[in-house]
N, C-alpha and C positions, 0 to 999 in steps of 0.2 A: 981440928976437923974430927967429925965423928966417924969412927970406923964402922964399917958395916958389921952387923951381927954375924957371927960365925954360923955357917950352916949346921943344922943339927946332925949329929953323927948318925950314920946308918947302923942299925943293929941287925945282925944276921937273923935274929928271930923274926923281925918285921918283914924282911925280904922273903923269908920262907912262907910267911902267912899270906903275903900278896900273891905268890904263885899258887899257893894251895887253894885259894878261893875259886878260881876258874876251873881247876881240876875237880874240886868238889862239886861245883855246879854241873860240869859235864857228866860226872858220875851219877848225880841225881837224875839228870835228863835221860841217861842211858837206862837207869833203873826203871824210870817211869815208862819209857818206850818198850822195854823188855817185858814189863808186866801187862801191857795191853793185850787182850786176847780176842777182841772183836775185829781187829784189823791185823793183817799181815804187814808188818813194817820192817823193811830190810834195805840194805844198800848193795849196789853193784859197783864194780870197778869200771874203768872207762871202756873195757872190752865186753862188759855184760856178765861178768862172773860174780857170784854172790860173795859179799865181803862181810855182812853182818846179818843177824837173824833173830827176830823176837819170838816170844811165846805164841803170839797170835799167828805168826807165820807157821810155826810148828803145828798148831792146832788145825789151821785151815788147810794147809798143804800136805801135812802128814810127815814131813821130813824133820829129823832132829838137826840141831845146829851142826853136829859133827858130820852128818851125812851130806849136808847141802853146801857148806862153805867151800868155795873154790869151783863149784859147778856152774856151768853157763845157765842163765835164767830161762833159756828156751826149753828147758826140761819141763816147764810148767804149761807149755802150749801143746794143743793137739797137733798130730802129724801134718794135717792139711795146712795149718797155719804156719808151721815150720817150713813146709815145702814152698810156700809162697813168700818166705822170708819176712813174715810179719814181725817177729821179735826185732830184727835189724831195722825194719822200717820205723818201729816205735822209738827205738833209741835215736835214730837219725832225726825224727821229728822233735823229740825232746831236746836234743842238742841244738837244733836250729831255732826252736821256739821257746826254749827254756822249760816247757812243761807240755805233757801230752796225756790226754785222758781217753779211755777206751772202755767199752763193755764187750764181753764175749766169753766163750767157753774156755776154761782152763782145766788142767789135769792135776790130780793129786798123785801122791806117791803110789797109792794102790791102783791107779789107772782110772778111777772114777772121775767124772767130770762135774764141774760146778760153774755156775754163771757168776762172773766176777766183774766188779767195777775196779778199774786199775788207773792209778795216777803215777806217772813217772816224771820226776823233776831232775833236771841237770844240776850237778853240784860242781861249782867252779871256785877256784881260789881267788885271792885278791887281785891277781894279774889277769883274771878271766880265763885261765887255763882249765880245761875239763878235768876234774878229778874222779868223777864217777857219777852215779845216779842214786836218788832216793826213790824207793818204790813202795806204794801203799796199795794193798789189795783188800777188797771187802767181798765176802761171800754174799751174793744177791740172789741165790737160787730160789729161796722161798718167796722173795718179792716178785721175781720173774714168774714163778708158778702162779702166784696170786693174780698178777697182771694178765698173764695169759688166760687164766680161767675167766677173768672179767672180760677180756677181749672176746673169748669164745662165746661167753654168755651174751655179750652185746651183739656179736655176729649172728648167733642163733636167733636172738630177738629181731634183728634187722631182717634176716631171711624170712622169719615168720610173718612179720608185718608186710614185707614185700610180696609174699606169696598169697596173702589174704585177698580174695576177690569179691566177697560179699560186702566189704566195707571199704570206703575210700579213706585211707589213713595218710595224712601228710602233715608237714610242718610249715608254719609261717614265720617269717622274721617279725620283729616288733612292729614294723610298719604294715604288715599284712601281705608281704610278697611270698610266693610259694618257694620253699627251700628243698622239700623232698616230695616224692610222688610214688605211691605203691601201685601194684597191678590192679587192685580194686578201684583206685581212683581213675586209672585209664579206662577200665571196664565201665564204670558208672558214668563218668563225666565225658569220656570220649577223647580226651587230650593225651597225646604221647608225652613222656617225660620232657623231651627236649623242646616241646611246644609250650609248656606251661611253667617250667622253672623260671623264676624271676618276675613273673607277672603277678599283678595284684589279685587277691582272691575274690574281689567284687565282681570279676568276670563271670562268676557262677550265679549271680543274683539277677532277677528280672529288673528291667529298667525302672519300674516304679519303686522297688526297694532301694536301688542305688540312689535315685533322686531323693528319697526320704532319708538317706543316710543310714540305712540299716546295717550294712557291713561295719561301718565305723562304730556304731552303737554296740554291736556285739563284742568287738574287741575291747571297747572301754569297759563293758560289763565284766568280761573275763578278767581284765586287769584288776578291777575293783573287788570282785567276789571270788576270783580264782577259777571260775568255771561258768559257762552259760550253755543252756540247751534250748533248741528251737526246732519247730517243725514248720515247713513252708515250701513254696515252689522254688526250685532251682533250675538253672539253664545248662544244658549240655553244649558241647562244642558245635553240634549241628543246629542249635537253636531250639531244639525240642525241650519241653518242660518235664520235670518229674517231682513228685512229692518227697521231700527229704526230711529225715531226722538228723539234726546236726548238733554235735557237742564240740565246744571250743574250750580248751584248758590252757591257762597261762603256765608257761614253763620258766622257772627261775634257776639260776646257778647257785653255787654254795655261798655266794656273797649276797644273795637275795636280789641280784640284778636280773631284770627281765631279759630272757634269751629269745623269747618268741612265743608261739602258740601251737599246741597240738590240736589238730582238727580231724574229727571222725564223722563221716557222712554215710548214711545208709539210705538206699532207695526204698521208700515205703509206699510207692504208688499202689502196689497190689493190696497191701494192708488197708490203705485208705479206701480203696474201692470196696473191699469186703466189709469194712465198717459201715460204709454208706448203705450197702445192700442190706446189712443186718438192721440198720436203723429204718430202712424203708419197709422192712417186713413188719415193723411195729406200727406202721401207718396203714396197713392193708385194710383194716376195718374202716378207717376214715375214707380210704380210697374207694372202697366198695359203695359206701354211702354216696360219695361224690359221683361215682360212675353212674349209679342208678339215677341220680338227679340229672346229670348231663345227658343221659340217653333219653330220659322221659321228656326233657325240654323240647328237642326237635320232633319227637314222635307225636306229641300232642297237637301242634299245629298241622302236621302232615295228616293226622286222622281227621282233624276239623276240615281241612281243605278237601279231602276225599269226600267227606259227607256233604259239603256244599255242592261239589260237582255232581254228585248223585241226585241231589234235590233240584238243581237248576242246570241241567246239562245243556240247555239251549242258550244260556247267558254267556256269550263269547267272552266278554270282558271279565266276568267272574271266573270263568275257566282259566283265562290267561293269568289272572292274578294268582289263582290257586296253584297253577303250574310253576310260576316263578317262586312262590313260597316253598313249594315242595323241593324245587331245585336247590334253593338256598339251604334248606334244612338238611337235605341229603348231602350237600357239600360239607356241612358241619359234622354230620355223622361220619362221613368218609375220613375227615381229618382226625376225629377221635380214634377211629379204628386204626388208621395208619400209624398214629403216634403210639398206640398200645402195641402194635406189631413191632415197630422199630425198637421200643424199649425192651420188649421180650427178646429180640434178636441180640441186642447189645449185652444185656445181662447174662445171656447164655453163651455169649462169645460166637454167635453164628453170623454176625454182620461182617461183610468184607467190603473194603473200599475198592472202587474201580478208579484208580488214579491215572491221570493223563495231564499233559501240559495245558495250562489255561491262563487267561488274563483275569485278574480279580475284578476288574470293572464289569465283566460279563456276569460274575456271581451277584454283584450288587443289583444289576439290571434284572436278573431272574428273580431275586428275592423281592424286589419292589413289584414286579409283575404278579407274583403269587399273592402278595398281600394287598394288591390294588383294590379288590372288591370291598375289603374291610375298611380300607382308608377312605374310599369314596363314600361309603355308607355314613361315615362320621365327618365328611368334608375336611379331611386332614391332608396335609401336603408333606412331601419328603424333599429335603435339601441335601445335596451330595457334594462333598469337597474331596477331590481325589489327590493323592500324592503325585507330584510331577513325574511324568513318564509312566510306562506300563509296569504293572506289578505282576511278574510271572510266578506261578505256583505249579507244583506237581501234586495234584490233589483230585478228590472225587467231586466233580462239578455238581452232581445232583445233591450230594449230602451238604456241601457248603451252601448251596442255594437254599436248602431246607433250613439251615442255621439262620441265614439272613432273613428268610421269610418269617420264621418263628420269632426272631427278635423284633421285627417290625410289627407283627401281630400283637406281641406282648406290649410294645410301646403304644400302639393304637388303642388297645383294650383299656389301658390305665391312664389315658390322656383325654382331656376334654375335646369335644367337637371343635373343628376349625383350628386346631393347634398344629404346630409344626414339629416334625421329627427330622433330626439331622443325622447324616452319616458322614464320617470323615475317615480318611486313611492316612497313615504315615509309616515310614520305614526307619527303624533304628537298628543299624548293623545288619544282622541276618534275621531280623524279626519284623514281620508285618503287624501293624497295630490298627485295628478297626474299631471305631467308637460309634455306638448308636445312642443318641441322646434325645430324651423326650421332655415335654413340659407337663408331665402328669403328676400323680399324687405322691410320688416319691416312695422311698423305702425306709423303714425304721432301721437304725444302726444294727440292732440285734438280729435282724432278718437278712442282712446282706449276703451271708454265706448260705443260710438255710434255704433260700428260695431256689437254689440249684439242686436240692435234694429231691429224690423221686417222691411224687405225690404230695409235695409240700406247697401250700399256698399261705400267703400272709394272713388271709381271713380264714375263719373256721369253715369247714366244708358246708356248702349250702347257704352261707351267709353273704357271699360276695355277689354283688350285682353283675360283675363281669363273667362269673362262672369259670369253667375250665377244670381239668383233671389234675393240675400240678405236674404235668408231664413235659410241657414244652421246653422250659429252661433246663431241666435235667437232661432232656434229649439233646439240646444244644451243647451242653457241656460234654456229654459223652462223645458226640461227633467231633467236636473240636479237639478233645484229648486223643481221639483215634488218629488225628492228623499231627499229633505231637505238640499241640498248642494248649492254651489256657483261656478261660473266660472268667471275668469278674464283674461285680456290680458296685456302683458307687452312687451315693445320693447325699445331698446336703441335709436332707431330713424330710419328714412328711410334708407334702404339698409343694415341694421344690424340685420336682422332676428327678429323673434317674439317668445314669449313663452306664451302658454295658460295653465292656472292652474285650475284644477278642484278639489274642496274640497267636500268630501262626509262624512257624519257621520258614524262612525263604530258602529254596534250594540253591546250591552253588551253580553258577552259570554253566560250568562244565557238565554237571549232571543234567541240566535242562537240554544242553546240546545233544547229549547222548540219548535222552528220552525222546526227543523230537525226531530222531532218525527212525524211519519206518522199518529199517532192517534190524532184526534182533541182534544184540551184541554177541550172543553165542554163535551166530552164524558167521561171524568174522574171525572166530578163534581158530587158529591153525595149530594142530598138534605138532610139536617139535621134539626132537631128541636133544636133550640138554645135559651137558656134563657140568656138574657143580663141584668145584675144587675149593675146599676150606678145611683147615685143621681144627676149627671149632666145631665139634660134632653136633652140639645142640643147635647152633646157628644153621649148620648145613642141613640137618634133618628137618628142622621146622620149615626152612625155606623150600626144601624139596617137596614137602607135603603141600605147601601152598601152590607150588608150580604144578604138581600132579592134579590137585583139585581143579586147576584151570585147564586140564586136558593134555598136559605135556608129559613126555616120557623122560624121567630124570635118572641119571646115573651119578652116584656120589663118589668122590675120591677125597680121602682125608689128608692126603699129602701129594707132593708133586710126583713122586715115583709111582704111586698108585694111579694117578691121572694118566701118565704115559702108558701104563700097563693096560688100562681099560679102553683107551681111545680107539685102537683098531677094532675092538668089538662093538662099541656103541656108536661109532662114526657120528659124532655130534653135529647137529646143525649150529648149535650155540654152545660156547664154553664160558661159564661164569667163574672167574678165577680170583681167589683172595690173594692179595699181594704179600702180606706179612705172614709167611709160614716158615717154620723151622726146616732145615735142610735146604730144599729148593724153594726159593721164593717165587712169587708170581711171575716175575720177569724171566727167570730161568725156565719156568714151566712153559710160557708161551713160545720162547725161542726153541725149546725142544719139540713142542707139539707141532710147530710149523714145518718141521722136517718130515713129519709123518704123512704118507699118502692119504690117510683117513681124514685129514683136516683140510683138504683142498678147498672145500666149500664152507668151512667153519668160520663163524664170526665170533670174535672174542670180546668179552666185557670184563673190565677190571673192577674188583670190589675192594674198597679201601676206606680208611678213616680219614685220609688226607684230601682236602678239597681246594687247595690253593691253585692258582693258574699254572704255577710251575709244576705241580703234581700232575695236573691234567696233560700238560705238554709232555711230561716224562712218559706217561702211559701211551700217548699218541705216538711218540717216537719209538716206543717198544713194539708197536703194531696192534695195540688194542683199538677196537672199533668204537668203544664207549667207555665211560668212566662213571661209576656209581659210588656214591659216598654212603658208608655205613652210619647208622642203621638205614637200610635201603627202604624208601617208601614204596609200597606195593604198586601204587598208580604209576610212579616213575619207572619202576622195574618193567611193568607190563607194557607201558608205552615205548620203552627202549627196545624191548623184544620185538614189538610190532614194527618199529621204525627200521630195524636192521634188515628185515626180510631175508634171512639166510637162505641160501640155495639148498637144493636136495643133494 
């Protein structure tokens, strides 16, 4: 049998080498850790006392190894952190979770503070017994200072943007939904922040632009080119139109991924009106020539008719024909003068609308009645298609009838005899749309906008067989815009007829109900003594001003104690009480106020950001007469005040 080979003999030198290798490795590791200066790396025993200390710890915390070994690591924490036992909480968390990370203020040997990122790792032996902790600390003061400076800069920019009122500045997500909303956007477009956030920005565009896909085209252009600028009509919350300059800029993150769009809108209505007036002044010479021509046209037949009556005064038929001729020409002269006077009033800002509730069907009837002589003279007919149901407006009856009459006269003038003119109405949301369509000579594409300018005619002055001063359509547009609406023209081309579209904002039914009441609103306002209790001074002061403007006497208390102090003096009819206040909250305030003799007739209203049924039940149980959710809508506030009818 073969005998197994004998085991090699162990040499003492080999054993020594095998033990020396891990010792050398540990020594190298400790040397490496000790040399690191950007991080404080040290160990704690199981009770939190320092058991090792590297050069980075000495540099960052200021202690030498001899000074700190054996001390409890809570010496690095501010007094307030020690008082709430934060060092012990950190060790407990590291023990349970194996690792704990934190950022916060720490203290150096000289008492100065620095912002630290701290990682504590539990050190356990092979049996899972806690032997101590490894602690790595990095001084992050400069990074925090930079981040704080950036945060303050961003906050300053945010406040600046939020406070701008001349520009609507807001953000859209990549799909075009509104993400942010500044004060200027509320001022220009009429929407509160909570009403518009999350809605698609196409709500600001007229129906025609939406149907043509303009909002989507603008976003696509901004994506492709980085930026798009446009001017055109936009729609406010109340349905009125304004001329806007709009810039949309694509916003990308650091990875070049589209984050959304920045949108800046400015109301340029006044500038557009000024530009048009400046352009109109350039046409004065042409207008004067046209005016001379238009005035002489009716004067010549009048002079001829007078001469005929002088020569043959006994010819009754001739006299009657002459009188009819004079009457027609005087009517034409009267229209010319009236148009001139109206344009003068509008351009100087002296025209005032006399608005009242009306049915738009009456406006169409009045317009047709005024244009009937011209229609009859050319054997033309008018066909009317009305939107189902009555169309209520709050507007100037005479001025809107004037618009309809002018549009019908314009259609008649440029249409052949025996042709048909159609009028149709439709309602889109809060907008009334009225279309007047003729079968006339049409309008060249380049003239579709110019025809609304003052003194502009598609033909050169004196060359049009139809005549006119170029005032009628400009007057129509001015009167429509005074009502918050727009007017536009469309035509397939010369010889193919034209369509004029008027868009007017429809009032809310509530507004119509108020306006149809013969009793003025101000006559129903009762001056009340109101106690407003809110710790938000800006909110309290601004709401108090609104209440005072409505005729009420307001006393403000910025906390519950002050409310109890002023109640006997002001003896409020009504108390508006914020619920979430430091010290005494709104529930404590109402309990205390109800014990005072001065509140025997007081009605109480809760102001809160909570609107769940349980919240409303809570305020009812506490004795509040009403529950208003912040931010409080003024209409809701005033209706609540009116409904409570507090006693004297």
